[in-house]
C-alpha positions in Angstrom: 92.0 135.4 117.0 94.9 135.5 119.5 98.0 137.6 119.1 99.0 139.2 115.9 101.1 136.2 114.8 99.3 133.3 116.4 95.9 131.6 115.9 93.2 131.7 118.4 92.3 128.0 118.5 93.5 125.1 120.4 91.6 122.6 118.3 91.8 122.8 114.5 88.0 122.3 114.2 87.5 125.6 116.0 89.7 127.7 113.6 88.2 130.7 111.8 88.9 131.9 108.3 91.1 134.5 109.7 93.1 131.9 111.6 93.7 129.9 108.5 94.5 132.9 106.4 97.2 133.8 108.9 98.6 130.3 108.8 98.7 130.4 105.1 100.6 133.7 105.1 103.1 132.6 107.7 103.7 129.3 105.9 104.9 130.9 102.7 108.3 131.9 103.9 108.8 128.4 105.4 107.9 126.8 102.1 110.4 129.0 100.3 113.1 127.7 102.5 112.7 124.0 101.4 115.9 124.1 99.4 117.8 125.4 102.4 116.6 122.5 104.5 117.4 120.0 101.8 120.9 121.4 101.5 121.4 121.4 105.3 120.3 117.7 105.5 122.6 116.7 102.7 125.5 118.5 104.4 124.6 116.7 107.7 125.0 113.4 105.9 128.6 114.3 105.3 129.4 114.4 109.1 130.2 110.7 109.5 131.2 107.7 107.4 128.3 105.5 106.2 128.3 102.6 108.6 130.6 99.9 107.2 131.2 101.7 104.0 134.3 103.7 103.0 132.4 106.9 102.3 129.8 109.1 103.9 126.1 109.2 102.9 126.7 112.6 101.4 129.6 111.3 99.3 127.4 108.5 98.0 124.8 111.0 96.9 127.4 113.3 95.4 128.9 110.4 93.4 125.5 109.3 92.1 124.6 112.9 91.2 127.9 113.5 89.5 127.6 110.3 87.5 124.1 111.3 86.5 125.3 114.8 85.4 128.2 113.4 83.5 125.9 111.1 81.7 123.9 114.1 80.5 120.9 113.7 82.8 118.6 116.6 83.3 117.9 118.5 86.5 115.2 116.2 87.8 117.4 113.1 87.5 120.5 114.8 88.9 118.6 116.0 92.0 116.8 112.7 92.2 120.2 111.0 92.3 121.6 113.5 94.8 118.6 113.1 97.2 117.8 109.4 96.6 119.0 108.5 100.1 118.1 111.7 101.9 115.6 109.9 104.1 118.2 107.4 105.4 118.9 109.3 108.6 115.4 109.1 110.0 113.9 106.2 108.1 116.6 103.6 107.4 114.1 100.8 107.0 112.1 102.7 104.3 114.5 105.4 103.3 113.6 105.0 99.6 110.0 105.9 100.2 110.8 108.8 102.5 113.3 110.2 100.1 110.8 110.0 97.3 108.3 112.0 99.3 110.8 114.7 99.8 111.2 115.2 96.1 107.8 114.1 94.8 106.1 117.5 94.7 109.0 119.0 92.6 110.1 116.4 90.0 108.6 114.3 87.2 106.6 111.4 88.4 109.0 108.8 87.0 111.9 110.2 88.9 109.9 110.0 92.1 108.8 106.5 91.3 112.4 105.4 90.7 113.6 106.9 94.0 110.7 105.3 95.8 111.5 101.8 94.5 115.3 101.9 94.2 115.7 100.0 97.5 114.0 96.8 96.2 115.8 97.1 92.8 119.1 97.4 94.6 118.5 94.0 96.2 119.6 92.4 92.9 123.2 93.1 94.0 123.2 91.7 97.5 120.0 90.0 98.7 121.3 86.5 97.9 124.0 86.9 100.4 121.3 87.1 103.1 119.2 84.4 101.7 116.6 86.9 100.4 115.1 87.2 96.9 117.5 89.2 94.8 114.8 89.3 92.0 112.1 90.9 94.2 112.1 93.7 91.7 110.4 91.4 89.2 107.0 92.1 90.8 107.3 95.5 89.0 108.3 94.1 85.6 105.2 95.4 83.9 105.5 98.9 85.3 106.6 101.6 82.7 109.4 102.8 85.0 111.0 99.3 85.5 113.8 99.8 83.1 114.5 103.4 84.4 114.8 102.1 87.9 117.1 99.2 86.9 119.3 101.7 84.9 119.3 104.2 87.8 120.6 101.5 90.1 123.1 100.1 87.7 124.6 103.3 86.4 124.4 105.7 89.4 123.5 104.0 92.7 125.3 100.6 93.1 128.5 102.0 91.6 128.8 105.0 93.9 130.6 103.7 96.9 134.1 104.5 95.6 136.4 106.6 97.9 138.6 107.3 94.9 135.9 108.7 92.6 136.2 112.4 92.0 132.7 113.7 92.5 131.6 117.3 92.4 131.2 119.0 95.7 127.8 119.8 97.2 128.1 123.5 96.3 128.2 122.5 92.7 124.7 121.1 92.9 123.2 123.9 94.9 121.8 125.8 91.9 120.0 122.7 90.7 118.6 122.0 94.2 117.3 125.5 94.4 115.9 125.4 90.9 114.0 122.1 91.5 112.8 122.9 95.1 111.8 126.4 94.0 109.2 125.0 91.6 105.5 125.2 92.3 104.6 122.0 94.2 102.7 119.4 92.2 102.7 121.5 89.0 101.2 119.2 86.4 103.6 120.6 83.8 106.5 119.4 86.0 105.0 116.1 87.2 104.0 115.0 83.7 102.1 112.0 85.0 102.6 108.9 82.7 105.6 110.3 80.8 108.8 108.2 81.1 111.9 110.1 80.4 115.4 109.0 79.4 117.9 109.0 82.2 120.7 110.3 79.9 118.7 112.3 77.3 116.5 115.4 77.3 113.2 115.1 79.2 
């Protein structure tokens, strides 16, 4: 091995057990800071108005999360609503998929699926103005999460561009963010593969 806090290899294939045990040890504090990085990225989204819109990306997420919370949604759905566009800064062309990957290890599978597909479902509201297929979502008609995604978009996403809506501040959602991102990643008791929850009821 190299120094006390570095590995000895320059190619991964040459790493020893000791090298990888060190990396595992050093990674744990970083993983525990996931919620901090999520909060920082959300805050960063509040620094400028969303191009062409009347609100910031942060305010859009806050409105969606506030609507979800006021509808009685649980922590997974509220955090999903808050973070559904978190990937927009780095991946505007596929922000829905990037956002889903951020939350996927920590929320139910249906919430991650909805966030991953909300972009194509949102096309219902605007695609025809560009000559695109506003019903592109229909390719997922037989998926068990189809109605959840349609409801997510209708109730919480497409309606959350209102500069006069009184949303909760980011600090209000911080305990939920820390709860969700503090879970063990890919815990099957959290993911609940195949279970489709109600957006407004108890999971």
